[in-house]
C-alpha positions in Angstrom: 59.7 -58.3 -29.2 63.0 -58.5 -27.9 64.6 -54.8 -27.1 67.9 -55.1 -29.5 68.9 -50.9 -28.5 69.1 -49.0 -25.2 70.8 -45.9 -23.6 71.8 -45.3 -20.2 71.2 -41.4 -19.6 73.4 -40.0 -16.0 71.6 -36.5 -15.1 75.2 -35.8 -13.7 79.5 -36.3 -14.2 79.3 -37.6 -10.6 76.5 -40.3 -11.4 78.8 -41.0 -14.1 82.1 -41.5 -12.8 80.4 -43.1 -9.5 79.0 -46.1 -12.3 81.8 -45.9 -13.8 84.7 -46.6 -11.2 82.1 -49.2 -10.2 80.9 -51.6 -12.7 81.4 -49.8 -16.2 85.2 -50.1 -16.0 84.8 -54.0 -14.9 82.1 -54.2 -17.3 79.3 -54.5 -16.2 76.6 -52.2 -16.6 73.1 -51.9 -15.1 70.1 -50.4 -16.7 67.3 -49.5 -14.2 63.6 -50.3 -14.4 62.0 -48.1 -17.5 65.0 -48.0 -19.4 63.4 -51.4 -21.2 60.5 -51.4 -23.7 60.2 -55.0 -23.0 61.6 -57.8 -22.6 66.2 -57.6 -23.2 67.5 -59.9 -26.1 70.3 -61.9 -25.2 73.1 -59.3 -27.3 72.2 -55.7 -27.4 73.2 -52.3 -28.6 73.6 -49.4 -25.7 73.9 -45.9 -25.9 75.7 -43.7 -23.0 74.1 -40.5 -22.9 77.0 -38.1 -20.5 77.1 -35.2 -19.4 79.6 -32.7 -21.6 80.1 -35.2 -23.8 76.9 -36.4 -25.3 76.1 -39.7 -26.5 78.2 -41.8 -26.7 77.8 -45.6 -28.4 76.8 -48.2 -29.5 78.3 -50.4 -27.0 77.7 -54.0 -27.4 76.2 -55.8 -24.4 75.1 -59.5 -23.1 72.2 -59.6 -20.9 73.5 -61.2 -17.2 70.2 -61.1 -15.3 66.8 -59.8 -16.5 65.3 -57.5 -12.9 62.2 -57.5 -11.6 60.5 -54.4 -12.8 61.8 -54.0 -15.9 65.7 -53.3 -15.3 69.0 -55.9 -16.3 72.5 -56.3 -15.8 74.8 -56.3 -19.0 78.5 -57.6 -19.3 80.4 -55.2 -21.4 82.9 -57.5 -23.9 85.1 -54.7 -24.7 84.5 -50.9 -24.2 85.0 -48.6 -27.3 87.9 -46.2 -27.6 85.0 -43.6 -27.7 84.1 -44.6 -23.9 87.2 -44.3 -23.0 88.1 -41.0 -24.1 84.9 -39.5 -23.1 85.7 -41.0 -19.6 89.2 -39.9 -19.8 87.6 -36.0 -21.4 85.5 -36.1 -17.9 88.0 -37.0 -15.6 90.5 -34.5 -17.3 87.2 -31.8 -16.3 86.9 -32.6 -13.5 90.0 -31.8 -11.2 90.5 -29.1 -13.7 86.9 -27.8 -11.7 88.5 -29.6 -8.2 91.9 -27.4 -8.6 90.3 -24.1 -9.5 87.6 -24.6 -6.1 90.1 -25.5 -4.0 92.8 -22.3 -5.6 89.8 -20.5 -4.7 88.8 -21.3 -1.7 85.3 -22.3 -3.0 85.8 -25.8 -1.8 87.8 -27.6 1.8 88.8 -30.4 2.9 86.2 -32.1 5.2 87.5 -31.8 8.8 85.9 -33.1 11.7 86.3 -36.0 14.2 85.5 -38.8 12.0 86.9 -41.5 14.3 84.9 -40.5 17.1 81.9 -40.8 15.6 82.7 -44.0 14.0 83.1 -45.2 17.5 80.1 -44.4 18.3 78.4 -46.6 15.9 80.7 -49.5 15.7 79.2 -51.3 19.2 76.0 -50.7 17.6 76.7 -52.3 14.2 78.6 -54.9 15.8 75.9 -56.4 17.4 73.1 -55.6 14.9 75.0 -57.1 12.1 76.0 -60.5 14.3 71.7 -61.1 14.5 69.6 -63.5 13.0 67.6 -61.5 10.9 63.6 -62.6 10.3 62.7 -65.7 8.1 62.0 -64.2 4.3 63.9 -61.1 4.6 65.3 -59.7 2.0 69.0 -60.5 1.4 69.9 -56.3 0.4 73.7 -55.8 0.2 74.0 -60.1 -0.3 72.5 -59.8 -3.3 69.4 -60.4 -4.6 67.6 -63.7 -4.7 69.0 -65.8 -2.1 68.7 -69.0 -1.7 66.7 -70.6 1.3 69.2 -71.2 4.1 68.5 -73.7 7.5 66.1 -71.5 9.9 65.7 -72.3 13.4 63.3 -71.3 16.1 62.0 -69.1 13.4 65.2 -67.5 12.7 67.9 -67.3 9.8 71.5 -66.0 9.9 71.8 -62.6 8.4 74.4 -62.6 7.1 75.7 -64.4 3.8 75.2 -68.4 4.4 78.4 -70.9 4.5 78.1 -73.9 2.4 78.6 -77.0 4.9 82.1 -78.1 2.8 83.3 -80.7 6.1 82.8 -83.7 3.8 84.6 -81.9 0.9 88.2 -82.1 0.4 89.7 -78.5 -0.2 91.3 -78.3 -4.0 93.5 -76.0 -3.1 95.3 -75.2 0.8 98.7 -73.0 1.7 99.2 -70.2 3.8 99.0 -66.6 3.9 102.3 -64.3 4.1 103.9 -66.6 0.7 102.5 -66.4 -3.2 100.9 -69.7 -2.8 97.4 -67.8 -2.3 98.2 -65.8 -5.1 98.8 -68.2 -7.5 95.9 -70.0 -6.6 94.1 -67.2 -7.3 95.7 -66.9 -10.7 95.0 -70.5 -11.0 90.9 -70.4 -10.0 90.5 -67.0 -12.9 92.1 -69.0 -15.4 90.5 -71.7 -15.2 87.1 -69.5 -13.9 86.1 -71.8 -10.9 83.2 -71.8 -8.2 83.8 -71.8 -4.9 84.6 -71.6 -1.6 87.7 -69.3 -0.2 88.8 -70.2 4.2 91.0 -68.3 5.9 92.1 -69.3 9.2 93.6 -67.0 11.5 95.7 -67.5 14.7 93.3 -65.2 16.3 90.5 -67.9 16.2 88.6 -65.5 13.3 87.9 -66.8 10.4 87.1 -65.5 6.7 84.8 -66.7 4.1 85.4 -65.8 0.3 82.8 -66.4 -2.2 84.5 -67.4 -5.6 82.2 -66.8 -8.9 83.3 -68.1 -12.0 87.1 -66.9 -11.4 86.9 -64.0 -8.5 85.0 -63.0 -5.5 81.8 -61.9 -5.3 81.7 -61.4 -1.9 83.4 -61.8 1.6 82.0 -62.8 5.5 84.1 -62.6 8.3 84.0 -64.4 12.0 83.3 -62.1 14.0 82.5 -59.1 11.8 84.7 -56.5 11.0 83.2 -53.2 11.8 85.5 -51.3 9.0 84.7 -53.6 6.5 80.7 -53.7 6.7 78.8 -51.2 3.9 77.6 -48.7 6.0 80.7 -47.8 7.8 83.0 -47.8 4.8 80.6 -45.5 3.5 80.7 -43.5 6.6 84.1 -43.4 6.8 84.2 -41.9 2.6 81.6 -39.3 3.2 79.3 -41.0 0.7 76.5 -40.9 3.3 75.9 -38.9 6.9 75.5 -40.0 10.5 71.5 -39.6 10.2 71.9 -42.1 7.5 73.7 -44.5 8.8 71.3 -44.3 12.1 68.5 -44.5 10.1 69.5 -47.6 8.5 70.4 -49.4 11.2 66.9 -48.6 12.8 65.2 -50.3 9.9 67.6 -53.2 9.4 66.7 -53.5 13.4 63.3 -53.1 12.8 62.7 -55.3 9.4 65.5 -57.5 9.5 66.8 -56.9 6.3 70.6 -56.4 5.4 71.6 -52.9 4.9 71.9 -52.5 1.4 68.1 -53.3 1.1 68.3 -50.6 4.1 69.9 -47.7 2.5 67.8 -47.8 -1.1 65.4 -48.2 1.2 65.5 -44.6 3.2 66.4 -43.2 -0.7 69.9 -43.1 0.1 71.5 -44.4 -2.7 69.6 -46.3 -5.5 70.3 -50.4 -6.9 72.6 -49.2 -10.0 75.0 -47.4 -6.7 74.3 -50.4 -4.9 75.9 -52.7 -7.5 78.7 -50.4 -7.7 79.1 -50.3 -4.0 79.1 -53.9 -3.3 82.0 -54.3 -5.9 83.7 -51.2 -4.0 83.2 -53.0 -1.1 84.6 -56.3 -2.4 87.7 -55.0 -3.3 88.4 -53.3 -0.3 88.3 -56.4 1.4 90.4 -58.5 -1.2 93.1 -55.9 -1.2 93.6 -56.6 2.8 93.4 -60.1 2.4 96.0 -60.5 -0.3 98.2 -58.5 2.4 97.4 -60.7 4.7 100.6 -62.7 6.1 99.5 -64.9 9.2 97.2 -68.0 9.1 95.9 -70.9 6.6 93.8 -71.1 3.6 91.1 -73.7 2.1 89.9 -73.6 -1.4 87.0 -75.9 -1.9 85.1 -76.0 -5.4 81.6 -75.9 -5.6 78.7 -76.4 -8.7 76.8 -73.5 -7.4 77.3 -71.2 -4.3 74.5 -70.6 -2.0 72.9 -67.1 -3.5 72.9 -65.2 -6.3 75.0 -61.8 -6.5 74.6 -58.9 -7.8 77.9 -57.3 -8.0 80.4 -59.3 -11.1 82.4 -61.0 -9.6 86.5 -58.6 -8.9 88.3 -59.4 -12.0 91.4 -60.7 -9.9 94.2 -61.2 -12.8 93.1 -57.6 -13.3 94.2 -56.2 -9.7 97.4 -57.7 -9.2 98.8 -57.0 -12.7 98.4 -53.5 -11.8 99.5 -53.9 -7.8 102.5 -55.7 -9.8 103.6 -53.6 -12.1 103.9 -50.9 -9.8 105.7 -52.6 -7.4 108.3 -54.1 -10.3 109.2 -49.7 -10.8 109.8 -50.0 -7.5 112.4 -52.5 -7.9 116.4 -51.9 -8.5 117.6 -52.5 -11.8 120.4 -54.9 -11.0 117.9 -57.1 -9.3 114.9 -57.2 -11.9 118.1 -58.3 -14.5 119.5 -60.5 -12.2 115.4 -62.4 -11.7 115.5 -62.0 -15.9 118.9 -63.6 -16.5 117.9 -67.4 -16.2 115.2 -66.7 -19.0 117.4 -64.7 -21.4 117.6 -67.3 -24.3 114.3 -69.3 -23.8 111.9 -68.5 -25.9 108.6 -66.4 -24.5 105.2 -68.1 -24.7 101.6 -66.7 -24.1 100.5 -69.5 -21.2 97.9 -71.5 -21.6 93.9 -70.1 -21.3 96.2 -66.6 -20.7 95.2 -65.2 -23.9 91.2 -65.1 -22.5 92.9 -63.2 -19.2 94.6 -60.6 -20.9 91.6 -59.7 -23.0 89.7 -59.4 -19.8 92.3 -57.0 -17.7 91.4 -53.8 -19.7 95.1 -53.2 -20.2 96.0 -49.9 -22.2 97.1 -49.7 -25.8 100.9 -50.3 -25.4 100.5 -53.3 -23.2 98.0 -54.9 -25.9 101.0 -54.6 -28.3 103.1 -55.7 -26.1 101.2 -58.9 -25.6 99.8 -59.0 -29.2 104.1 -58.9 -29.5 104.8 -62.0 -27.5 101.8 -64.0 -28.5 102.5 -63.9 -32.9 105.9 -64.7 -33.1 108.2 -67.0 -31.5 110.8 -64.8 -29.8 114.0 -65.5 -27.6 113.5 -62.9 -24.3 117.0 -61.5 -25.4 115.3 -60.5 -29.5 112.1 -59.4 -27.1 113.7 -56.1 -26.0 114.8 -55.3 -29.3 111.2 -55.3 -31.3 109.5 -54.7 -28.0 106.7 -51.2 -28.2 107.5 -50.9 -25.2 111.4 -49.7 -23.2 113.6 -51.5 -22.2 113.3 -51.5 -18.4 108.9 -51.0 -19.1 110.2 -54.3 -20.7 112.1 -55.6 -18.4 109.0 -54.5 -15.4 106.4 -56.6 -18.2 108.1 -59.4 -18.6 108.6 -60.0 -14.3 105.3 -58.9 -13.8 103.8 -61.8 -16.3 106.4 -64.4 -15.3 105.2 -63.5 -11.9 101.3 -64.0 -12.5 101.9 -66.9 -14.5 100.6 -65.5 -17.7 103.8 -66.7 -19.9 106.0 -69.3 -19.6 109.5 -70.1 -21.1 111.0 -72.7 -23.4 114.1 -74.1 -24.5 112.8 -74.7 -28.0 110.5 -73.0 -30.5 107.5 -75.1 -31.6 107.6 -75.9 -35.2 104.5 -75.6 -36.3 103.2 -73.1 -33.9 106.4 -70.6 -35.0 105.0 -71.4 -38.7 101.4 -71.0 -37.9 102.0 -67.7 -36.0 104.5 -66.1 -38.5 101.8 -65.9 -41.3 99.1 -64.7 -38.6 101.2 -61.7 -37.5 102.3 -61.6 -41.8 98.1 -61.5 -42.4 97.9 -58.6 -39.3 100.8 -56.4 -41.2 99.3 -56.9 -44.4 95.8 -55.8 -43.1 97.1 -52.6 -41.2 99.2 -50.7 -43.9 97.3 -51.5 -46.4 93.6 -50.6 -44.7 94.9 -48.8 -42.1 96.3 -45.0 -41.4 100.2 -44.9 -42.0 99.9 -44.1 -38.1 98.3 -47.4 -37.4 100.5 -49.2 -39.9 103.6 -47.9 -37.4 101.4 -49.1 -34.5 101.4 -45.6 -33.9 98.8 -42.9 -31.9 97.4 -40.2 -34.1 99.4 -38.1 -31.5 102.7 -39.2 -31.6 106.1 -37.5 -31.8 108.6 -37.9 -34.0 110.7 -39.6 -31.2 108.0 -42.5 -31.1 107.8 -42.7 -34.4 111.8 -43.4 -34.7 111.3 -46.2 -32.1 108.6 -47.6 -34.3 110.4 -48.1 -37.3 113.6 -49.2 -34.9 111.3 -52.2 -33.9 110.0 -52.6 -37.2 112.7 -52.4 -39.5 114.4 -54.8 -37.2 111.5 -57.0 -37.8 110.7 -56.9 -41.2 113.8 -55.9 -43.2 116.5 -57.5 -45.0 118.3 -59.1 -42.0 114.9 -60.7 -40.9 114.0 -62.8 -44.5 115.7 -66.1 -43.3 113.2 -66.2 -40.4 110.0 -65.5 -42.2 111.3 -68.5 -44.6 111.8 -68.5 -48.4 108.3 -68.7 -48.8 107.6 -65.2 -47.5 110.1 -63.7 -48.6 108.6 -61.7 -51.4 105.6 -61.2 -49.3 107.8 -59.5 -46.9 110.3 -57.5 -48.8 107.2 -55.4 -49.7 105.7 -54.8 -46.6 109.0 -53.6 -45.4 109.3 -51.1 -48.5 105.5 -49.8 -47.9 106.6 -49.4 -44.0 109.6 -47.4 -45.0 107.1 -45.4 -46.9 105.2 -44.6 -44.4 107.9 -44.2 -41.8 108.8 -41.4 -44.5 106.1 -39.8 -44.6 105.8 -39.0 -41.1 109.2 -39.2 -39.4 109.0 -35.0 -40.6 107.4 -32.7 -38.2 106.1 -30.7 -40.7 104.9 -34.1 -43.4 103.8 -35.7 -40.6 101.6 -32.9 -39.1 100.5 -32.1 -43.2 99.2 -36.2 -43.7 97.2 -36.1 -39.4 95.4 -32.8 -41.0 94.5 -35.1 -44.5 92.7 -37.6 -42.4 91.5 -36.1 -38.9 88.8 -33.0 -38.7 90.6 -29.5 -37.8 88.2 -29.4 -34.6 89.4 -33.1 -32.7 93.1 -31.8 -33.4 92.2 -28.3 -31.8 90.2 -30.2 -29.0 92.8 -32.8 -28.3 95.3 -30.2 -28.0 93.6 -28.4 -25.7 92.7 -31.2 -23.4 96.8 -32.2 -23.0 97.7 -28.4 -22.6 94.7 -28.5 -19.8 96.0 -32.1 -18.2 99.5 -30.7 -18.3 98.3 -27.3 -16.2 97.0 -30.1 -14.0 100.7 -32.2 -13.3 102.1 -28.7 -12.6 100.0 -27.8 -10.5 100.7 -31.1 -8.9 104.2 -30.5 -9.5 104.7 -34.1 -11.2 107.1 -32.8 -14.0 107.4 -36.0 -16.1 103.6 -35.9 -16.8 103.3 -32.3 -17.2 106.4 -32.4 -20.3 104.8 -35.5 -21.8 101.3 -33.7 -22.4 102.6 -30.2 -23.4 105.1 -31.9 -26.0 102.1 -33.6 -27.2 99.9 -30.9 -27.6 102.9 -28.7 -29.0 102.7 -31.3 -31.4 99.0 -31.2 -32.4 99.1 -27.4 -32.2 103.1 -26.4 -32.5 102.5 -22.5 -33.3 100.0 -21.8 -30.3 102.3 -19.8 -27.7 100.3 -21.0 -24.8 101.6 -24.7 -25.5 104.9 -23.4 -26.2 104.6 -21.6 -22.8 103.8 -24.3 -20.7 106.7 -26.4 -22.8 109.2 -24.3 -21.5 108.2 -24.8 -17.6 107.6 -28.4 -18.1 111.3 -28.3 -19.4 112.6 -25.9 -16.8 110.5 -28.6 -14.0 112.4 -31.0 -15.3 115.5 -28.8 -14.8 116.0 -28.7 -18.4 117.2 -25.6 -20.7 
């Protein structure tokens, strides 16, 4: 009988955070052998048991691959809010403990001639990784179940086999240093393409990227770049010792295995950790690739890759999105305004195929709210600034980022039928939020919101649903819009006053949850003060005081944060 529920227990906070920052946050979870009492169902309910937090779930997951010995790898379509809250709580507690240990002198940062130790090992790594492995050697770090490769003289290449694409015309090609590769990566992600990326550098070196359903799963470089080898990466990050690295090299040389399997065999890492590390290694090389400026590249579409890979494919759009979001924050306001000016009177649309990519990008609630506004109703860009749930500068940065990634497009005219359909859909969604949700949800607010955020939300919603908007909604919806506006106004009137807002919050939430959230925000604010991050400290203490206005400690922290910002 198929197993339809399971749990994953983490013995330490470190094991949970390693798993989260490796595979979990990317939507994949590995259950070790013994976790299941039978064959896993195609979908099942999973609980995570985390120290400090306890049991979190159930989480709906989808089976990707059943592993020998009873383990399995699953895909997580979407993490529930409870899991994200648990991660935040754990990370906040870890940071607080780290700060205390550093401050008290019980923890010191590692020192020593790490580069010198690396130089002593690189020559051996270069030689060993370049040698052929023995026939039948387990694939280890490249993933299980390697496809048979051509055998000459009783040996097979240790590294990933490179598919022969000499008879195939490349589907895409370009030059490193311009935006052609970035555009191609977005296209591959949108269309979920499998294939081989080849990068030829002027010095004669070649790099291959193995793409599976839209994202890279592994890399190979000739000649080998030692700093990208799994063992060297772990050593530099203080995850393994020099003795561990040398022992793995000995085992690789003796048994002809890859380094991932060698590290598992000597007991340094587990299979689940290997999945995490391969993902990190793949992302490390990916970040190097997007920064390369010399050479040319081609991409060949393949029906399948020469190996099955354990690590999930990197979510390229998510990585590029975060990178560009950070970049746009450093752009001059005039430069950004000049870029957007030609689109001000054009209608903004989510590009075809982009909704799935946006759903997979694990964006925050504010970003998701913005996508919903753009995807549900037709707005010119200049109108979008007025109804956006983000500030004007943040809206401009978001538009620039999405346009650069080809996730939105601009049109001269609104499609009539599509506009009507979207208006009906957004009206239904809004009715549902007002009638079934809390007053906070009716105004698109988190329950930890301030009066300023209430006012900002009301300005946007009153423009969208107020009397001046009725013509846009059409005569057939006039009555419904008027009724909806009355309910939104009632919600606003209840939440805009501090005392009434806090009274309502106490009616719908347990006192303990409010107190714990305030305490967590205050601790985060304290950490921000220690880091001299005035803006973050102010945001945290404002929210803590919103939840518990009569706690003197929180008020003192708020005043300290204001003083850091230069306020009274």
